[in-house]
N, C-alpha and C positions, 0 to 999 in steps of 0.2 A: 709658353702657359702650358704646363703639364696636361695631358690628355690620357685616355682609357680605350684600352683595345677591345673591353670586354663588353658586350652590347646585350641588350635585353632581347628576348626571341619572343615571336608571338605576343607582344605585349599591348597591341595597338586594339582600341575598344571596338567590341565585335569580334574578335580575333574567333578563329577555328578551334576552341579549347573547348575541353569538359569544365562543367560548372564545378565549383569546390564542393558541393553537398555529393553528386555523382561521384567524383573522384576518391571522397573519404568515405564513402560507403563502404561498410565492412564485407559486403558482398564483391567487392571489387577485386577480385583474386589477381589481375593484370599486375595492379599495383603491389602485391604480396610475392608473387613470384616471378615477376616480368614478363614481357610481351613474346610473344610467339609469333613464329614467323606466318606470315597470311592472316593472322587474326587481328592484329592490332588496327584499332580504327584511328583515323588521322587527328581527331579529338583529342582523345587520350596520348598519343604520342606528342601533341603540340603542349600538353598539359604538362606534361613531366617536363619536358625542355625548356619551358618558361618557367619553371619553378627554379631549375636548376641556373638558369642563366640570370634570372634577377637576383641571386644569392651573389653571385661571382662578380655581375655588374654592379652591386652595392659593396661589396668587399673593395674591389678596385679604383670605385670613386672615393672610399673613404682614403686610400693610400695616395690618389692625387691630393685631395683635398688638404690633408693634413700633413703630407711632406713636400709636398711641390712636385715631385717625381712623376715620370710617365709608369702607367701601367702597362705592362707590354707583354702581348700574346706569342712569346716566341719559344713556347713547346717547353720552357723550364719554369722552376718556382723557387729558385733560390732569391733571386732580386725579389722577386713578388714578396716573400716571407721575412728578408729584411726590412724591407720597405711598410710592412704591415705591421712589424714591431715598432719601428719606427713613429708609425700611426698612432699606435696606440699610448707610447710614450708622450708624445705631443699632446694627447688629450688630457692625460694624467698630469702632465708638467703644468698645464694651463688651469687643471680644478684646484680651486683651494677647496679644501676637505673641513667640512663644520665637525666640531665635537658630535653634535647630533648626529651626524652622517654615519659614525663608526657603532655598530650593534654593542650595548652593554657598556659601552664607553662612559656615558655619563654615570648609571649607577656605580661603576668601578673606583671612579673618580670620587664620588661621594664617600666610599669606605675608606678614602686614603686620608692622610695627616696632611694640614698646611705646614709650611716650615715654620709657621710660629704657632700652631697649636699646640693643647697638652696633648698627652698620651691617653689613647683611647682606654688603653688597656696597660697593665704593667703586673709584673710577678709581685711586688711589694710596694708599698708606702715609702717614702725616705721618711718620715715622721709619723709613728704610731697615733691613733685616734682612739679618743676614750667615746663609746657612743652608751650615752645614758638616758634611761626612762625615768619620767617623772610624771607625778599625779598619783592617782589611784593604786596604780602599778610602778614599784620602782628596781630598779637593777641596773647594771652595768656591765660593760666588757669592753677591753681595748682591742683594738682591731688594726693591723698593718696590713692587709690586704694578701697576706701571705696563706690563708686557708679562710674556711667557714669558721663563724663563732657561734655559740649559744649563750643566750643570756639567761642567768637564773633570776626569778622574777619573784616579788612579795606581795599581798595585797595587806595595808595597812589595818588594824583593827577597827572595825566601825566606820571603814572609809566608804562602805556601798550600802547602798540601800533601795527599797524597792523603787522609787523614782529613777535610781540612777541606771536600775538594769532593764534593758530593753525590753520589753514585752511581757516582764513578770506580771506586772499588775493584772493584766488581761487573762495571763494564764491561770492566776489564782481567782479571777471573776469567775472562770468558768468550772473550777472545783467545789463540790457540794462541802459545807461543813461538816467537822464532826460529830457537832452537837444537832440532833434532830435534821438530819439533811433531806432537802428536798429533791430527789431525783428528777428525772425529764427524758423523755425517749425509751429506750429499752436497756434500764440496768441489769446488769448480771452481778452474779454472788455463787459461791461453792454449793453445791447440792448434798445435803447432810443425806445420812442412813435414815430408813422410816422408823430408826430405832432412837433416833435420837430425842432427847427429851429436855433440850438447852435452850438459851434465849437466842440463839442463832437465826440467821434469816432463813425463810422458807420460800424455795423458788417454785415457780411453777412446775420443774420437772420433780421436786419433792412431793408436792400435792399430788400430783398425778400417779407418783409410786406407791404413796400412803393409800390414796383411792384403789389402785390396784390389788393393793395388798387385803383391804377389807372387802373389794366387791368383786366378784367375777360372775360371769356369763357363759352361758354354752346355749344350743339353740332350745328355745322355751324354758331356760332354766336362767333365775337370776338368784344371785348368794348374796347378802348381806349380812357378816359377824354370824354365819350359820344357819341364818334365816333362809327358807327359799321361797320363792314366789315361781310356779309353774304355771304356764299356759299354752295353748293351742287350739287348732281347728278341729272339729271332726262334722261326720255326717251320720244321723241316725236314718237306719234303713226303714222303709216302710213294713209296718206289721201286720195290716189288714183289721185291726182292730181299733177300738177308739184310744188304746195307750200303747207306748211303745218305750223300751228302754233300749239305751246305750252306756255299757261300760267303755272306760276309757282307761288305758295303762299309762301312770305317771312315768316322766321321760327319766327321771333319778326315784328311787325309793325314798319316802321321806322316813325319820325314825320312830315317830309316833304317827298315830291318824291325822289327817292336815286340820287345822281348826277352823278353816273355812273352806268354801267350794262356791262357784258361783255358775252359771251358764247365760247365753245371751242368743238366744232364735237369731240368724240373719234373715229369717224369712218368715215372719209370724203366721200368715195363714197357710193353712189345708185345705183340698178340697172342700171340706164340708163346713169349716170354720176357723176360727182361730185358734193356735196351739195355747197351749200352757204350759210352759216346761219349771221343772221344780229339779231339785237334788234328793235323790233316793239318798237312804239312809245307810247303805252298804258301801261306804268309802273303809279301805283299809290303807297301809302304809304304801302300796304299790298301785291303787286303782282306786277308781270311783264309778258309780252309776248315776246317770241323769235321766228322769223321767219326762214325757213328752204326751199329753193329753188333748182331746180335742172340749175345748169349752162348750159346758153346758149352759142352756138355757136360751131363752127367746125360739124355743123350739128346734134350737140346733141338736145335731147329733150327726154321727158319722163313724167313719174310721182313717185311719191315718194309711192311705194308700200311695203316697210318695215321699221319697227321702226328703229329710230334714236337715238342713245343716245350721250348725251351731258352732259358738266360740265358748271356750270354757278357761277356770285358772281355778287353783289350789294353792292357799298358802299352809305353809307348817315349818317344822325342823327337819 
């Protein structure tokens, strides 16, 4: 019976060796650079010797088991190498390799033809074939496989109808009639110029542009077709008498004296009674005068001793 001279070292249970985690630790510099005299621990050395001896004992035992030859420790490797090769060949010789064991072999065979199969590809057909279209669309062309072909097609007159065209009826249902259409959502149309006097649609943009061309405004002034409405706020100072006058300058000059002027006192009470406000007759194209009196009656009399705030407006060309 063949035997092996290569034995394991420090392989007994509880052997004096480093644990695997300590030996594999990245901080174990002895494993990377080697042991230094006087510093190596017995556990570290035993661990190193055990790993080397286990591998060598395993290879030697493989030779013994597969070749029936001794694995002799005589200081040479030639015989060991020959017997190791024979051991590998013995393993391979006894192995039945399946197609599935070979990487990509199944896929490669699937892409190949069997001895009785038809060709998966060819440069040309032995006999050319005609490809013809029938039905609503007609056309034909001969094909021999030597190149791509194009088929000229034609649709017979009256061959198509709305019902035979997928989605056409739904698309038509979503359209408005040309006669008295009823729109929904936010339909749009071209915006005509403000000078347009035709039957074209008037968009909101057209209406805004037309309004802006007829009506303009600035602080205190609204203009409509040359007509002006001017307005503002003012305060009549205290007069120390029963009456006070306040002249207001218009924001813009009128072409002629305004047709109408009005005043509204925002605080109708004076120290000695209610205030009566009215328009004086001294209006001009650039200004107007408003008057304020202490109301008489019921024994009331007095003077205007505090300012009177008021609102005013004037209308004219």
